[in-house]
N, C-alpha and C positions, 0 to 999 in steps of 0.2 A: 263753352258749355253745350252748345248745340251739336258740335262735332262729337263730343263724348257720348251724348245721348244716341246719336246715329250709330256709333260704333257698338254700343251696348245692344241696340236693337238688332244690328246685323248678327252679333254673336248669339243673341237669344234665338233669332230665326234659324241660324245655322244649327244650333243644338237641337231645336225643336224638329227641324227637318231630318237631322241624323237619327233622332229618337224614333221619328215616324218611319224611317227606312227600316230600322231594326224591328219595330213592332210589325211592320208590313211583312218582312221576311218570316217572322214567327207565325203570323196569321196565315200567310200563304202556305207555309210548310204544313200547318195543321189541316188546311183545306185539301192539299195534295194527298195527304195520308188518309183522309176520310174516304170511306168506301163509296160514297155517293158521287164524288166529283173527281177522284184521283185519275180518271181516264181522260179528263178534259185537257186538251193541249193548250188552251188559252191560259189556264192556271199555271201550267209548266212555263209557258213563255213569259208570263207576268213575273214569275219568281226569277227566272234566268235573266230577265231584262232589267232587274233592279240596277240602277246606275252605280251607286256607291257600295260596291261589294267589299265587306271587311270580314274580320274573324267571326263576327256574329253570323253573317251570311254563310260562311263556309261551314260553321257548326251545324246550322239547319240543313244545308245541302247534304252534308255527310249523313245526317239523321234520315233524310229522305232516301238517300242511296241505300242505306241499311234496311229501311222499311221495304223497299222493292226487292232487295236481295233475299230477304227472308221469305218473300212471296214467290221467289224464283222467277221474277220478271227482270231478267238480267239486262235487257236492252235499256229499260228505264233506269235501272240502277247505274249502268255505265254512263248514261247521259249526264247524271248529276255528279258522278265520280270524276269524269273528265272536266266538268266545269270547276270543281273544287281544285283539281290539279292546276288548271290555268290561272285561277285567282290566287291560289296559295303561292305559286311561283312569282306572281307580280308583287304581292305584299310581303314576300319573304317569310311566310308562315310555315316553317319546317315541320312543325308538329302535325298540322292538318294535311300537309303534303305527304307525310309519311303514312298517315291513316288512309289517304286516298289511294296511294300506290298499293297498300296492303289490300284494300277493297278491290282494286282493279285486278290484282293477281288472283284473288279468290273468285271473282266473276269468271275470268278466263279459265280457271281450273274447273269450275262447275260446267263450263261449256265444252271442256275437252280440248281447248286451244292451248296446249302445253308450252309451246315456244313463246307465245305471247305472255302467258303467265310467268314464265321464267324471266322475261324482260322486265315485267313490272316488279317482281320480287328483287331482282338485281338493282333496279332503280332505288327501291326502298333501302337495300343494303348500302348503296353508295351514300345516300343521305345520312343514314344512321351512323356510318363510319365517319363522315365529315363532322357530324354533330356529337360524335362520341356517345351516342345513345345506345347502350348495351341491350336495353329491353327490345328495341326495334331490330337491332342486329340479330338477337336471338330468334325473333319471329321470322325475319327474312331468311335466315339460314335453315330454320326448321321447314319452312314452306318450300324452299328451293330443293331440299332433300326429298320432300314428298313428290315433287314434279319429276325429279331424276328417277325416283323409284318407279313411278308410273310409266316412264319412258324406258324402263329396264336398264338404266344406267346405274347399276348398283354401287360401283366403286365411288362415283361422284356423290351418290346419296349418302354413303357412309362418311365421306369426307366432310360434307356439310353438317351431318349429325354430330360428328366429333367436334367440329368447330363450335357448334351450339352448346354442347356439353361442357366445353372448356371455359365458357363465359357464364354459365348458368348460375354459379355461386355469387356472381356480382350483379345479378338481376333480381327482380321481385318474384320470379317464377320458380325459385328453388323450392323443392318439395311441395309445389302447387300442381294444379291440374295440367298446366302446360308442360311441366316436368314429366308427368305421366305420359302425355301425348308424344313427347320426344322419344321416350323409352319405347313406346309402342311402335313408332316409325322405325327405330333401330331394330327392334325384334322382327318386324315385318321384312325388312331388307335382308337381315341374316337368314330368315326363313326362306325367302326367295332364292338365296344363294346356297341353300341346303347346308348352312353352317348352324346346325340345330343347337349345339351346346352354347354358342355365343348368343343365339336368340333367347334361349332359356335363361341365361344369366341376366339379361336386361328385363325379361318378363318378370322374374322374381323381384327385382328392384322396384319395378312399376307397381306390382301387386302390393308390396309393403306400403308404398306411399298412398295408393288408392284406398287401402284399408283404413289408414289414419284419417284420410280426408272424407271417407264414405263416398267416394267418387264411383258411382255405379257404372257409368258409361265406360270409364277407363278399365274398371275391373272386368266387365264383360268381354271387352276386346282382348285383354290379356289372357283370360281364362280360355277363350276360344283358341288363341294361338298356342297355349300350353297343351290343349287337347289335340291340336293338329300335330304338334311335335311328338306326343305319345303315339298318335296314329301312325306317323311316319316311321316310328321306331317299332311298330307292330305290337305296342302295349295297349291293346284295344280296351280292356277293362279300365285301365288307368285313364285313357282318353275319354271314355264314357263318363267317368267321375267328374272330370273338369268341364266337359261340355254340358253335363246336366246341371252343374253349379251355375254356368252361364245361362242356361235355359230357365232356371228358377228365378234368377235376378230379372230376366226379361219378363217373366210372368208377374212378379211382385211389384217391380218399379215401372213407372211410366216414363220411358226414355224417348227423347225426340229423335227423329230420323233413325229408328231402330230396324228398318227394313233389312238392311244388309246384315246386321248382327243376327237377326232371326233366321234369315236365309242361310247364312254361313253355319250357324249352330245346327239347324235342321239337316243340312247337307252332310256335315261330318259325323253327326250322330248316325245318320243313315249309312254313311260309308263304313262305319264300325260294324253296324249290324250286317251289312253286305259281306264284309270279310269274315264274320262269324257264321255266315250262311243262314242268317235269320232274314229271309227275303220278304216275308210278309211285314215284319217290323220295319224293314227298309222302306217299303212302299208307304206304310202308314205315316212314317216320319216325313217323307218327301211330300206327301199330299198336304201336309200342314203348310208348306211353302206355296203350293198351288192355290190354297185358300187365300193366302196373303195377296196373291196377284189380283184377286177380285177388287181389293181396295187400293193396290199399288201396282200399276201395270209397267213398272220399269223393266227393261230388258237388258241384261248384261251377262257376263260370262258365268256368274254364279247360277243363274237360271238355266243357262246352257248345260252346265254339268248336272243340274237337277233333272232335266229332261233325259239326258243320256243314262243316268243311273236308274231312273224310273224304268226306262226301256229294258235295261239289263236285268233289273229285278223281276219284271214281268216275264222276261224270257226264261229266267230260272224257275218261275212259277208255272211255266208252260202255258201262259196266256198270250197266244199269238196276236190276238186283236189289239190288246193294250200295248204289247211290245212294239208293233208297227206304228200304232197311233203316236206314242211318245217319241219314237225314233223320227217320225216325220216332223214333229214339233221341233226336235233337235236340229234337223236339217234346215228347216225354215229360218230358225233363229241364227244358226251358224252362217247362213248366207247373208243375213243382215249385218252380223258382226264383222264379217270379212271385209265389208266396205269401210269399217272404222279404222283410221290410220293408227290410232292409239289403243287398239284393242289389247287387253291383257287377259289371256285365257287362263283359268285356274284349273283346268282339267287334270285331275290326279290319276286318271286311268289312261294316259296318253299311249302307253306302250300296248295296251290291250285294245285300243280303238279299232285298229285295222282288222284284227281278228273278229271283233264284234260286227264290223261292217260286213264281213264275209258271211257271218251267221244270219244277219238280217237279209242279205241277198238270197240266201238259201230258203229262209222262211217265206219270203215274198214269192219265190219260185214255187215252193210247195203249196202256198195258198192259191196261186194262179192255177196250178195243176189240179188242185182239189176242186176249185170252182169249175174248171173245164169238165172234170169228171162228173160233177153234180149236174151241170147243164146237159151233158151228153146223156146221162142216165134219165133225166127228166124228158129230154127230147125223144129218146128211145121208147120210154114208157108211154108218152103221148101218142107216138106213131103206132105202137102196139095196140093201144086201146082203140084208136081210130080204125085200124085194120080189123081188129076183132069184132067191133060193132058192124063194120062194113060187111064182113063175111057172114055174120048172123042174119043180116037183113036182106041178103040177096040169095038168089038161087045159085046152084052149081054152074048153070049155063052163064048167068050174068057174072058170076065170080071169075070164070075163065076169061070172059070178054074183058072184064075190068082189069084182070091181071095183065093182059096184053097191053091195054091202054096205060096201065100203071108203069109197065116196063118201058114203054115208049116215052112216057113223060119223064121217067127217071133218066133215061138216056139223053133226052133233050136238055134236061136241067144240067147234067154233067157236061154236055157239049157247050151250053151257054156259059157255064162256070169256067170251062177251059178257055173259051174265047175271051171272057172278062179278064182272066189272069194274064193272057197274052197281051191284051190291050193295055193293062196296067203296067206290065213290064216294058212294053214298047214305049209308053208315055214316059216312064221313069228313065229309060235309056236315052230317049230323045229330048229330055227336058233341057239339057245344057245346050243342045243344038238349036233350040228355039231362039237363042241369042245369036244374032248375026256374027259370022266369023270375023268380020272387020271390027265389030264392036268388042268382041273378046280380045282381039289383038291390041286394040287401043287401050282397053282396061289393063291388060297384062303389062303393056309398056309403061303405063302410069304407075302401076304397082312397083315395077323395077326402079323407076325414078324415085319413088318415095323411100324405097329401101336404101338406095344410094345416098339420099339426103338425110338418112337416119330419122325419118319422120316417126318411126316406132318408139323413139326415145321421149316423145312428148307425153306428158301426163294425161292429156285429153285424147290420146290416140284410141279410137274405138271403131267398130264396124261402121257406125253411122257417120262418124267424122271423116273416115277414109272414103266412104262412098260419096259423100258430099264433095270432097276434094277431087275425086275422079269423075264427077258429074254422072253418077250412075245411082242405082238403088242398092239397098242392103242385100236383097235376095240374090241379084246378079253377082255382086262382089263376093258374097259368101260362097256361092256355087262355083265360081271361077277359081277361087283360092283352094277350095276343097278338091277340085278336079286337077288343077295344074300344080299345086303345091303339096298335094296329098295330105293335107292337114285341115283341121277346123281353124277358123280365124284366130281364136284365142291361143291355140297351140302354135300357130304360125308366128304371132307377135311375140309370145313368150320365148320361142326358140331364137328369134332375132335378137331379143334383148339379152338373153343369157349368153349367146355367142359373142355379142359385142362386149359384154362384161368380161368374159374370160380373156378375150384378145387384148382388151385394154389393160386388165390387171397384169398380163404378161409383159406388156410394153411400157406401161406408165407407172413408175415407182411411186409417184405422188398420189395416184389414184388408190394405191394399196393402203395409203395412210388414212383414207376417208373412213368415217364411221359407216356401219352397215346401213343405217337409216339414210345417210347422205348418198351412198352408192345406189340404194334403191330408188331414191328420187331422181338421181342423175340419169338412170337408165329407164325411167318412165313409170316406176311403180309408186302408187300413192301410199302403199303400206309396206314396211320392211318385212312384215309377216308373209305377205304374198311373195315378195322377192326371195326370201329364204326358202319358202316352200318350193318354188319353181327351180331355183338354183340346185337344191338338194335332189329334186327329181331327176335333173339332168346329170349332175356330177356324182351323186351318192354321198356328198359331204356338204356340211354347212359352209357358207361363204367365208366365215371367220376362220375355220380350219383350213380351207383352201388357200386363203391369203397367207396364213401362218406358214404352211408348207412351202408356198411359193417363195416367201421371203427367206426361209431357211435354205432353199436350194440356191438362191441367188447370192447368199452371204459368202 
């Protein structure tokens, strides 16, 4: 009887402890999400250190991860997501494991880590296929398609979209919002590929479903894309009709995360006005986006195009000051975006950009000349007034005397100015020779060794890094390369990289099979955009076309 009592007590205590664990997880989760304490690491650690982690724990951990994800605190969201993955794998909870991999992929996508996002979504797809869970298979394929599109891998994006469409009838998403989202991704991909009729086909399907569901977010996205297609077909009035419908929905409905939709709508409305030569309306429309930036300072390619189109519009309105102001904003942002590996530029005036750059250069030159003339006129006027007062206040005798003095002074100033110019030129000419000849020889020898060892292929190859390797400073190295290589440092490195690429493509057939992004990283570029740009400057063709021609010649 005593043994039975002991067993019952142990069971009771075990159940009570288990219940306390569950309550503790719930209480801690609420504390973590509360605004007053969610920053405290001790609460995090207490939740993560709960010993008996089960499905109740993973449920609360996923809830915390989503809480931080919505607040765009992705590091904290990832902390709890990774914990769920670890626990779910141990307790074989495939449902929460799938949810965690989906959250992990979404976090990486928001951070722009596209390769890592793909890995997470493919892990989700693998589990979903093992479990024959079509709902998660659909989600995984749709998100994989989004990443491929962002990476400009359009064929892969279409392949995954098609796979998702093939199973949608067997999921709970048929004719629901996620069905609309999938059709939106498809239309975006076809639009990127300039297959406008295919894009329009999926847009019409998506609009029908959105109308039935009263899904404003999906409807706005699709109306914008329909407007873009009409714009590309130069049906500007038709484009304005669709874009204004999108604009009206954005005004009437409060949509979450509608910054991009508003920006895109404003941009293409303005683009239509620009094509119709309504330049003031173009400016007014684009300034709506500039007002949005006061509340949302996101910087991306949409804003880049807004700055450029503003500059062009002000140029048409003959407002030089505003033209140059917005062109400078464009250049600043463009420099920032060029550092982004996954940059996707939406510039629809790409062919006209170079021409406009020439116009900007001319405007700047005219402005400089105008300023020079103004200052010259002011200076001359000031001198004239001084001389005039001077002549009135002095006698003829003193005037003659002062004239002699003035002439001597002028000659002296001119002489001093000539001496200064000679000194400046002499300093400029002798600047390089301030570095000892032996030191120059040593640095040049080091540069040659780095060339031979293909140091320029490193992703972190920079003026500072090379100077450090050669045990010199940036200024010396830059000056020596400019003098002896007849190029600026960046030109020198780019030439080495492109020469290496061309030689290797000619001799290594396997290298020709690499993707452009892989080739770019292989030869030292962090961005395939930069690689393509420099390759085209050197060869006058894109790397993809060069490889295609090379393979045809060798066939």
